[in-house]
C-alpha positions as CSV (number, residue, x, y, z in Angstrom):
1,X,-30.7,69.4,-45.6
2,X,-30.8,66.8,-48.4
3,X,-27.6,65.2,-47.2
4,X,-28.9,64.9,-43.6
5,X,-32.0,63.1,-45.0
6,X,-29.8,60.8,-47.0
7,X,-27.6,60.0,-44.0
8,X,-30.6,59.2,-41.9
9,X,-31.9,57.0,-44.6
10,X,-28.7,55.1,-44.9
11,X,-28.5,54.6,-41.1
12,X,-32.0,53.3,-41.1
13,X,-31.2,50.9,-44.0
14,X,-28.1,49.5,-42.2
15,X,-30.2,49.0,-39.0
16,X,-32.9,47.2,-40.9
17,X,-30.3,45.1,-42.7
18,X,-28.6,43.9,-39.4
19,X,-32.0,43.2,-38.0
20,X,-33.7,41.5,-40.9
21,X,-30.7,39.4,-42.3
22,X,-30.2,37.3,-39.1
23,X,-33.9,36.8,-38.9
24,X,-34.1,35.6,-42.5
25,X,-31.1,33.3,-42.0
26,X,-32.5,32.0,-38.7
27,X,-35.9,31.5,-40.3
28,X,-34.3,29.5,-43.1
29,X,-32.6,27.2,-40.5
30,X,-35.8,26.8,-38.5
31,X,-37.7,26.0,-41.7
32,X,-35.3,23.3,-42.8
33,X,-35.2,22.0,-39.2
34,X,-38.9,21.6,-39.0
35,X,-39.0,20.0,-42.5
36,X,-36.5,17.3,-41.6
37,X,-38.0,16.4,-38.3
38,X,-40.9,14.8,-40.1
39,X,-38.6,12.6,-42.1
40,X,-36.7,11.0,-39.2
41,X,-39.5,9.8,-37.0
42,X,-39.5,6.3,-38.4
43,X,-37.5,3.6,-36.6
44,X,-34.6,2.0,-38.5
45,X,-36.2,-1.5,-38.8
46,X,-35.6,-3.7,-41.8
47,X,-33.2,-1.3,-43.3
48,X,-30.1,-1.6,-45.5
49,X,-27.0,0.3,-44.5
50,X,-23.8,0.8,-46.5
51,X,-20.4,2.0,-45.1
52,X,-16.9,2.6,-46.4
53,X,-14.1,0.5,-45.1
54,X,-11.8,2.4,-42.7
55,X,-14.4,5.0,-41.8
56,X,-16.1,5.4,-38.5
57,X,-19.6,3.8,-38.3
58,X,-22.3,3.7,-35.7
59,X,-25.3,1.3,-35.5
60,X,-28.6,3.2,-35.2
61,X,-30.7,3.0,-32.0
62,X,-34.3,2.0,-32.0
63,X,-36.7,4.4,-30.3
64,X,-39.3,2.8,-28.1
65,X,-41.6,4.1,-25.5
66,X,-41.2,1.1,-23.2
67,X,-37.4,0.9,-23.3
68,X,-34.5,3.4,-23.7
69,X,-33.0,3.9,-27.1
70,X,-30.1,1.7,-26.3
71,X,-30.1,-1.6,-28.2
72,X,-27.7,-4.3,-29.3
73,X,-27.2,-5.6,-32.8
74,X,-26.0,-9.1,-33.2
75,X,-24.9,-11.2,-36.2
76,X,-25.3,-14.9,-35.7
77,X,-23.8,-17.8,-37.6
78,X,-21.1,-17.6,-40.3
79,X,-21.5,-16.0,-43.7
80,X,-20.0,-17.3,-46.9
81,X,-16.6,-15.8,-46.1
82,X,-16.4,-17.5,-42.8
83,X,-17.0,-14.4,-40.6
84,X,-18.1,-15.4,-37.1
85,X,-20.6,-13.9,-34.7
86,X,-20.4,-10.1,-34.1
87,X,-22.2,-7.8,-31.6
88,X,-22.3,-4.0,-31.7
89,X,-24.0,-1.6,-29.2
90,X,-26.0,1.1,-30.8
91,X,-24.6,4.6,-30.4
92,X,-21.0,3.3,-30.1
93,X,-18.7,4.2,-32.9
94,X,-16.3,1.7,-34.5
95,X,-14.1,1.4,-37.5
96,X,-15.9,-0.4,-40.3
97,X,-14.3,-3.4,-41.9
98,X,-15.3,-5.5,-44.8
99,X,-15.8,-8.6,-42.6
100,X,-18.4,-6.6,-40.6
101,X,-20.8,-7.1,-43.5
102,X,-23.9,-9.2,-42.8
103,X,-27.4,-9.4,-41.3
104,X,-27.8,-8.0,-37.8
105,X,-30.9,-8.4,-35.6
106,X,-32.1,-6.6,-32.5
107,X,-34.9,-7.4,-30.1
108,X,-36.5,-4.3,-28.5
109,X,-39.9,-4.0,-26.8
110,X,-40.8,-7.5,-28.0
111,X,-40.3,-6.7,-31.7
112,X,-37.5,-7.9,-33.9
113,X,-35.6,-5.4,-36.1
114,X,-33.2,-6.3,-38.9
115,X,-30.4,-4.4,-40.5
116,X,-28.4,-5.4,-43.5
117,X,-24.9,-3.9,-43.3
118,X,-22.6,-3.8,-46.4
119,X,-19.1,-2.5,-46.0
120,X,-17.5,-1.6,-49.3
121,X,-13.8,-1.1,-50.0
122,X,-12.6,2.5,-50.3
123,X,-11.1,2.0,-53.7
124,X,-14.6,1.2,-55.1
125,X,-16.0,4.5,-53.8
126,X,-16.3,7.2,-56.5
127,X,-14.6,10.6,-55.7
128,X,-13.2,9.1,-52.4
129,X,-11.1,11.8,-50.6
130,X,-9.8,10.9,-47.1
131,X,-9.5,14.6,-46.2
132,X,-13.3,15.0,-46.4
133,X,-13.6,13.0,-43.2
134,X,-12.4,15.9,-41.1
135,X,-13.4,19.5,-40.9
136,X,-12.4,22.5,-38.8
137,X,-15.0,25.1,-37.6
138,X,-14.5,28.5,-36.1
139,X,-16.3,29.2,-32.9
140,X,-19.1,32.0,-32.9
141,X,-19.1,32.0,-36.7
142,X,-21.1,30.3,-39.3
143,X,-19.8,26.9,-40.3
144,X,-20.4,24.4,-43.1
145,X,-19.9,20.6,-43.0
146,X,-19.9,18.7,-46.4
147,X,-21.0,15.2,-46.7
148,X,-18.1,13.2,-48.2
149,X,-18.5,12.8,-51.9
150,X,-20.8,15.8,-52.0
151,X,-19.8,17.0,-55.5
152,X,-20.3,13.6,-57.2
153,X,-23.3,12.1,-55.4
154,X,-27.0,12.5,-55.3
155,X,-27.6,14.5,-52.0
156,X,-31.4,14.4,-52.1
157,X,-33.0,13.6,-48.8
158,X,-29.7,13.6,-46.9
159,X,-30.1,13.4,-43.1
160,X,-27.4,14.6,-40.7
161,X,-26.7,13.0,-37.3
162,X,-24.4,14.1,-34.5
163,X,-23.5,10.8,-32.8
164,X,-26.8,8.9,-32.9
165,X,-29.1,11.8,-32.7
166,X,-30.5,13.7,-35.8
167,X,-29.2,17.3,-36.0
168,X,-32.7,18.4,-36.9
169,X,-33.9,17.2,-33.5
170,X,-31.4,19.3,-31.6
171,X,-32.2,22.7,-30.4
172,X,-29.8,24.7,-32.5
173,X,-29.9,26.8,-35.7
174,X,-28.8,24.8,-38.7
175,X,-29.8,24.2,-42.4
176,X,-29.5,21.0,-44.4
177,X,-29.0,22.0,-48.0
178,X,-28.6,19.0,-50.3
179,X,-25.9,17.2,-48.4
180,X,-24.4,20.3,-46.8
181,X,-25.0,21.0,-43.1
182,X,-24.8,24.7,-42.5
183,X,-24.5,25.7,-38.8
184,X,-25.8,29.3,-38.3
185,X,-23.4,29.7,-35.4
186,X,-20.7,27.4,-34.2
187,X,-20.4,26.6,-30.5
188,X,-17.7,24.7,-28.6
189,X,-20.2,21.8,-28.1
190,X,-20.3,21.3,-31.9
191,X,-17.0,19.4,-31.7
192,X,-17.8,15.7,-32.4
193,X,-18.5,13.0,-34.9
194,X,-21.2,13.7,-37.5
195,X,-22.9,11.2,-39.9
196,X,-24.7,12.0,-43.2
197,X,-27.1,9.4,-44.5
198,X,-27.9,9.4,-48.2
199,X,-30.7,7.4,-49.6
200,X,-29.9,5.3,-52.7
201,X,-32.1,3.0,-54.7
202,X,-30.4,-0.1,-56.3
203,X,-32.3,-3.0,-57.8
204,X,-35.5,-2.1,-55.9
205,X,-33.7,-1.9,-52.6
206,X,-33.3,1.3,-50.7
207,X,-29.9,1.7,-49.2
208,X,-28.8,4.2,-46.5
209,X,-25.3,5.3,-47.4
210,X,-23.7,6.5,-44.1
211,X,-20.5,8.6,-44.2
212,X,-18.7,10.1,-41.2
213,X,-17.2,13.5,-40.6
214,X,-15.1,14.4,-37.6
215,X,-15.6,18.2,-36.7
216,X,-13.2,20.2,-34.6
217,X,-14.1,23.6,-33.2
218,X,-11.3,26.1,-32.9
219,X,-11.0,29.7,-31.8
220,X,-11.9,32.4,-34.2
221,X,-9.5,34.9,-32.6
222,X,-6.1,35.6,-34.0
223,X,-3.2,35.5,-31.5
224,X,-2.6,38.9,-29.9
225,X,0.0,38.0,-27.2
226,X,3.4,36.6,-27.1
227,X,3.9,33.2,-25.5
228,X,3.6,33.3,-21.7
229,X,6.2,31.2,-19.8
230,X,4.7,29.8,-16.6
231,X,7.7,27.9,-15.5
232,X,10.6,28.4,-14.9
233,X,10.6,31.9,-13.4
234,X,13.1,34.5,-14.7
235,X,16.6,34.3,-13.1
236,X,15.6,31.4,-10.9
237,X,18.1,28.8,-9.7
238,X,17.6,25.0,-9.9
239,X,19.5,22.7,-7.6
240,X,21.3,19.8,-9.2
241,X,23.5,16.9,-8.0
242,X,26.9,16.4,-9.7
243,X,27.2,13.2,-11.6
244,X,23.4,12.7,-11.8
245,X,21.0,13.4,-14.7
246,X,18.8,16.5,-14.6
247,X,15.7,17.5,-16.5
248,X,15.0,21.1,-17.6
249,X,11.3,21.7,-17.9
250,X,9.6,24.7,-19.6
251,X,5.8,25.2,-19.5
252,X,4.5,27.8,-21.9
253,X,0.9,29.1,-22.7
254,X,0.1,30.0,-26.4
255,X,-2.9,31.6,-28.0
256,X,-4.5,29.3,-30.5
257,X,-3.6,29.8,-34.1
258,X,-4.0,27.8,-37.3
259,X,-1.3,28.8,-39.7
260,X,1.7,29.0,-37.3
261,X,3.2,26.1,-35.3
262,X,4.4,27.3,-31.9
263,X,7.9,26.4,-30.9
264,X,9.7,25.9,-27.6
265,X,13.5,25.3,-27.3
266,X,16.2,25.0,-24.7
267,X,19.6,26.6,-25.1
268,X,22.8,26.5,-23.1
269,X,24.7,29.8,-22.8
270,X,28.4,29.3,-22.4
271,X,29.9,31.5,-19.7
272,X,26.6,33.5,-19.2
273,X,27.1,34.8,-22.8
274,X,23.7,35.1,-24.4
275,X,25.3,35.4,-27.9
276,X,27.1,32.0,-27.5
277,X,24.0,29.7,-27.4
278,X,23.9,26.0,-28.1
279,X,20.6,24.1,-28.5
280,X,20.1,21.2,-26.1
281,X,18.8,17.8,-27.0
282,X,15.1,17.9,-26.3
283,X,12.3,15.3,-26.0
284,X,9.0,15.4,-27.8
285,X,6.9,18.3,-26.5
286,X,3.6,17.6,-24.7
287,X,0.6,19.7,-25.7
288,X,-2.5,20.2,-23.5
289,X,-5.6,22.2,-24.4
290,X,-6.5,24.6,-21.5
291,X,-9.4,26.4,-23.2
292,X,-10.6,26.9,-26.7
293,X,-8.3,29.9,-27.2
294,X,-5.3,28.8,-25.1
295,X,-3.2,25.7,-25.0
296,X,-0.1,24.7,-23.1
297,X,3.1,23.2,-24.4
298,X,5.6,21.4,-22.0
299,X,9.1,21.1,-23.4
300,X,11.8,19.2,-21.6
301,X,15.6,18.8,-22.1
302,X,17.7,16.3,-20.3
303,X,21.3,16.8,-19.1
304,X,22.5,13.2,-19.0
305,X,25.2,13.9,-16.4
306,X,25.6,17.2,-14.6
307,X,29.3,18.3,-14.6
308,X,31.0,21.1,-12.7
309,X,31.2,23.2,-15.9
310,X,27.4,23.2,-16.2
311,X,27.3,25.3,-13.0
312,X,29.3,28.0,-14.9
313,X,26.7,28.3,-17.7
314,X,23.1,29.5,-17.9
315,X,20.1,27.9,-19.7
316,X,17.4,29.6,-21.6
317,X,13.9,28.5,-22.5
318,X,12.9,30.2,-25.8
319,X,9.2,30.2,-27.0
320,X,8.0,31.6,-30.4
321,X,4.6,32.2,-32.0
322,X,3.4,34.5,-34.8
323,X,3.2,37.5,-32.5
324,X,6.7,37.4,-31.0
325,X,9.2,35.6,-28.7
326,X,9.5,35.1,-25.0
327,X,12.5,33.7,-23.1
328,X,13.5,32.9,-19.5
329,X,17.1,32.2,-18.3
330,X,18.0,30.1,-15.3
331,X,21.2,28.8,-13.8
332,X,22.1,25.7,-11.9
333,X,23.4,25.3,-8.4
334,X,24.9,22.3,-6.7
335,X,22.7,20.7,-4.1
336,X,24.7,20.1,-0.9
337,X,23.0,17.3,0.9
338,X,22.7,17.7,4.6
339,X,23.3,14.4,6.4
340,X,20.0,14.5,8.4
341,X,20.3,11.1,10.1
342,X,23.1,12.1,12.4
343,X,21.4,15.4,13.3
344,X,17.8,14.2,13.6
345,X,17.7,10.5,13.2
346,X,20.2,9.5,15.9
347,X,18.7,11.6,18.7
348,X,15.3,10.4,17.7
349,X,16.4,6.8,17.7
350,X,18.1,7.4,21.1
351,X,14.9,8.8,22.4
352,X,12.9,5.8,21.2
353,X,15.5,3.5,22.8
354,X,15.2,5.3,26.1
355,X,11.4,5.0,25.9
356,X,11.6,1.4,25.0
357,X,14.0,0.7,27.9
358,X,11.7,2.6,30.3
359,X,8.8,0.5,29.2
360,X,10.8,-2.7,29.5
361,X,12.0,-1.8,33.0
362,X,8.5,-1.0,34.0
363,X,7.1,-4.3,32.8
364,X,10.1,-6.5,33.7
365,X,11.3,-4.7,36.8
366,X,10.5,-7.7,39.1
367,X,12.3,-10.2,36.8
368,X,15.3,-7.8,36.6
369,X,15.5,-7.5,40.4
370,X,15.3,-11.2,40.9
371,X,18.0,-12.0,38.3
372,X,20.3,-9.3,39.6
373,X,20.0,-10.4,43.3
374,X,20.3,-14.1,42.5
375,X,23.1,-14.0,39.9
376,X,25.2,-10.8,39.8
377,X,25.1,-9.1,43.2
378,X,28.1,-9.8,45.4
379,X,26.8,-11.2,48.7
380,X,28.0,-10.1,52.1
381,X,27.7,-11.9,55.4
382,X,25.4,-10.0,57.8
383,X,27.0,-11.4,60.9
384,X,26.7,-14.9,62.2
385,X,23.6,-16.9,61.1
386,X,22.0,-19.7,63.1
387,X,21.4,-21.8,60.0
388,X,23.4,-22.3,56.8
389,X,20.5,-23.7,54.7
390,X,16.7,-23.5,55.1
391,X,15.6,-26.7,53.3
392,X,12.0,-26.8,52.1
393,X,10.4,-29.9,50.5
394,X,7.2,-31.9,50.6
395,X,7.1,-35.7,51.2
396,X,5.5,-37.6,48.3
397,X,4.3,-41.2,48.4
398,X,7.4,-42.3,46.5
399,X,9.7,-40.5,48.8
400,X,7.9,-41.9,51.8
401,X,8.7,-45.4,50.5
402,X,12.3,-44.4,50.0
403,X,12.7,-43.5,53.7
404,X,12.9,-47.2,54.7
405,X,16.2,-47.5,56.6
406,X,16.7,-43.7,56.7
407,X,15.6,-41.0,59.1
408,X,16.0,-37.3,59.2
409,X,19.5,-36.5,60.5
410,X,19.8,-35.3,64.0
411,X,21.8,-32.2,65.0
412,X,25.0,-34.2,65.3
413,X,26.7,-35.8,62.4
414,X,30.0,-36.5,60.8
415,X,31.9,-35.1,57.8
416,X,32.8,-37.2,54.9
417,X,33.6,-36.5,51.2
418,X,31.1,-36.6,48.4
419,X,32.5,-39.7,46.8
420,X,31.9,-41.7,50.0
421,X,28.4,-40.5,50.1
422,X,27.6,-41.4,46.5
423,X,29.1,-44.9,46.8
424,X,27.2,-45.8,49.9
425,X,25.1,-48.8,49.1
426,X,22.4,-47.9,51.6
427,X,21.5,-44.8,49.5
428,X,20.7,-47.0,46.5
429,X,18.3,-49.8,45.8
430,X,18.8,-52.4,43.1
431,X,15.9,-53.8,41.2
432,X,16.4,-56.3,38.3
433,X,20.0,-55.2,37.9
434,X,19.1,-51.6,37.3
435,X,20.3,-49.0,39.8
436,X,17.9,-46.3,40.8
437,X,18.6,-43.5,43.3
438,X,16.3,-42.8,46.1
439,X,14.1,-39.7,46.0
440,X,15.9,-36.4,46.5
441,X,13.8,-35.6,49.6
442,X,15.4,-38.6,51.3
443,X,19.0,-37.9,50.1
444,X,19.3,-34.2,50.3
445,X,19.1,-33.6,54.1
446,X,21.7,-36.4,54.7
447,X,24.1,-35.1,52.1
448,X,23.9,-31.4,53.2
449,X,24.0,-31.9,57.0
450,X,25.7,-35.3,57.6
451,X,28.3,-35.3,54.7
452,X,28.8,-31.7,53.8
453,X,28.5,-30.3,57.3
454,X,25.9,-27.6,56.8
455,X,23.5,-26.5,59.5
456,X,20.0,-27.2,58.2
457,X,16.7,-25.7,59.2
458,X,14.1,-28.4,58.5
459,X,10.5,-27.1,59.2
460,X,9.2,-30.4,60.4
461,X,12.1,-30.9,62.8
462,X,13.2,-27.4,63.8
463,X,9.9,-25.5,63.9
464,X,7.9,-26.0,67.0
465,X,4.4,-27.4,66.4
466,X,1.4,-25.4,67.5
467,X,3.1,-22.1,67.1
468,X,2.5,-19.3,64.6
469,X,3.6,-21.2,61.5
470,X,3.9,-18.2,59.2
471,X,6.0,-16.2,61.7
472,X,8.2,-19.2,62.4
473,X,8.8,-19.7,58.7
474,X,9.7,-16.0,58.1
475,X,12.0,-16.0,61.2
476,X,13.7,-19.3,60.1
477,X,14.4,-17.9,56.6
478,X,15.9,-14.7,58.1
479,X,18.2,-16.8,60.3
480,X,19.5,-18.8,57.3
481,X,22.2,-18.0,54.8
482,X,20.4,-19.8,52.0
483,X,17.0,-21.2,51.0
484,X,16.8,-24.4,49.0
485,X,13.4,-25.5,47.7
486,X,12.8,-28.9,46.2
487,X,10.1,-28.3,43.6
488,X,7.9,-31.3,42.8
489,X,4.3,-31.6,41.7
490,X,3.2,-32.1,45.3
491,X,5.3,-29.1,46.4
492,X,3.6,-26.7,44.0
493,X,0.2,-28.0,45.1
494,X,0.9,-27.5,48.8
495,X,-0.1,-24.1,50.1
496,X,2.3,-24.2,53.1
497,X,5.2,-25.0,50.8
498,X,4.3,-22.3,48.4
499,X,4.2,-19.9,51.3
500,X,7.8,-20.8,52.2
501,X,8.9,-20.2,48.6
502,X,7.0,-16.8,48.5
503,X,8.5,-15.7,51.8
504,X,12.0,-16.6,50.5
505,X,11.4,-14.5,47.3
506,X,10.3,-11.5,49.3
507,X,13.3,-11.8,51.6
508,X,15.5,-12.0,48.5
509,X,14.1,-8.7,47.3
510,X,14.4,-7.0,50.7
511,X,17.9,-8.0,51.7
512,X,21.0,-9.1,49.8
513,X,22.5,-11.7,52.2
514,X,20.0,-14.5,51.4
515,X,20.7,-16.9,48.5
516,X,17.8,-18.8,46.9
517,X,18.2,-22.0,44.9
518,X,15.4,-24.1,43.2
519,X,15.8,-27.8,42.5
520,X,13.3,-29.3,40.1
521,X,12.6,-32.9,40.2
522,X,11.7,-35.0,37.2
523,X,8.1,-34.9,38.3
524,X,8.0,-31.1,38.5
525,X,9.8,-30.7,35.1
526,X,6.8,-32.4,33.4
527,X,4.3,-30.4,35.5
528,X,3.3,-27.0,34.2
529,X,3.3,-24.1,36.6
530,X,-0.1,-23.9,38.1
531,X,-2.0,-20.7,37.3
532,X,-3.3,-20.4,40.9
533,X,0.2,-19.6,42.2
534,X,0.8,-16.0,43.2
535,X,2.2,-13.7,40.5
536,X,5.4,-13.2,42.4
537,X,6.0,-17.0,42.6
538,X,5.2,-17.5,38.9
539,X,7.7,-14.8,37.9
540,X,10.4,-16.1,40.2
541,X,10.1,-19.7,38.8
542,X,11.1,-18.3,35.4
543,X,14.3,-16.4,36.4
544,X,15.7,-17.9,39.6
545,X,18.7,-20.2,39.3
546,X,17.7,-23.9,39.5
547,X,19.1,-27.4,39.1
548,X,17.3,-30.4,37.6
549,X,17.4,-33.8,39.4
550,X,16.0,-37.2,38.3
551,X,16.2,-40.4,40.3
552,X,15.9,-42.4,37.1
553,X,19.0,-41.3,35.3
554,X,22.6,-42.4,34.9
555,X,25.1,-42.2,37.8
556,X,27.2,-39.9,35.7
557,X,24.3,-37.4,35.5
558,X,23.6,-37.7,39.2
559,X,27.3,-37.1,39.9
560,X,27.1,-33.9,37.8
561,X,24.1,-32.8,39.8
562,X,25.8,-33.2,43.1
563,X,28.9,-31.3,41.9
564,X,26.8,-28.5,40.6
565,X,24.9,-28.3,43.9
566,X,28.2,-28.2,45.8
567,X,29.3,-25.2,43.7
568,X,26.0,-23.4,44.3
569,X,26.1,-23.8,48.1
570,X,27.7,-21.1,50.3
571,X,31.1,-21.6,51.9
572,X,31.0,-24.6,54.1
573,X,31.3,-24.3,57.9
574,X,32.5,-27.6,59.0
575,X,32.4,-28.3,62.7
576,X,35.7,-28.5,64.5
577,X,35.4,-32.1,65.6
578,X,37.3,-35.2,64.8
579,X,36.5,-36.9,61.6
580,X,34.2,-39.8,62.2
581,X,33.3,-42.7,60.0
582,X,30.0,-42.0,58.3
583,X,27.3,-44.4,59.2
584,X,23.8,-44.5,57.8
């Protein structure tokens, strides 16, 4: 009975202890918190700050109701040591240097604030320990951050800041105990840069001595698992190319631990023998923090040149932590490249070529027909034709003047050779010692019919006036073996002449026995193709065979023209009459 009472009393005591102790501790933190809040309300105007060279420092921000806390501190002019202007934003950390010392001013809400900054060398600081600038805290446990030089300094009225905000103003449980910041419970968010400000009085001047501590929060759990290898998978095969370098990559997850350094290595196993292992040359590992308790290590090893013997070995990634080991073994396999261009590329290219040709034929079908029928198709004679040549031209004022002494040839004529024709003095006129040929409209009918013996169809001579002109033109072209059009500026402007040309083009497309030749005069060569012409005519003018003629050129060029014209004409049908002397 007595023992039961004692046991119940002990349980009650333990329960009260676990309830009351946190409350007392929390109350202590809250009490200190409230006490310090009253001491940090004042703005840092007209203050003196002291920092240690090489430590992180942060300019204070001025609180204002009109403007945000952000402000800029500027040092103007040069000091005695020749240091030039400097500007620092408040709340931005920087490494303090001796040449940063000086007088800084800031304008905020219309008021001017002044800070005197003095950066002292670290060798002059008493009890200076660089290791005091860093501290490691365990998450979900209580933590303590000491102000550097805590054991040999006056820590009265020390104020702690995280960044640029006083810790006492933050909603968290903490106690400031004479230069020591006690965190009742550490959270992941507690990682960061802390500043402790001590108040010193020297020669009647109150100095704020600011020191920095970088806090890192780590897991409070001890590792309980072996390393987990995420890549590569067990017994997997990686494809390689012989003669090329290859990189082996191992990605491993580790539980966080303080006293043991995780290790990842690559080994090569000769002949698949796990006992005969050789470490590979590895690059520096890459470490990445996944969570507070877990981090990842990426270890790579490079095979400078893959040889055939590498395909006979296996490769093992070996990871170690304080709990145990994990390993994964892989092998290499030669990558046989498939020559995809012949299998896929060529058929696709052929398909694109066919599509392109189809589009080209669709767009250029008319030009292709005209070129084929006028240049490449072998012509056949569709029986006897009434005319050899249907000659179409338009008289111009210049050609009308050149008809003096010449008339259109009649149905009878005589045969003579080309040289006799070109040397005939009546076909030329001399002016100031310069020979100029008569217009082509005057010369061509005489040469073709009188000298070369072709049977011509001349619209103004052989087509009856008053009839159906269009029908007569079409019928005359069908009765001719060849259509010759003398293109001049007047010709392209004449609707009747253009109709003759268009009718000839249509006949060329419909039947293969007609031959069409264009002769451009010098006037037409300088004249652009009018846009009012039918599309069929405009297209034909680009592709149909043509000769160029100019009456103001050398006799040698004219002789070349007549020879080219003779070659382009159909086979001559000379009349079976006695050769007569040509007379003009």
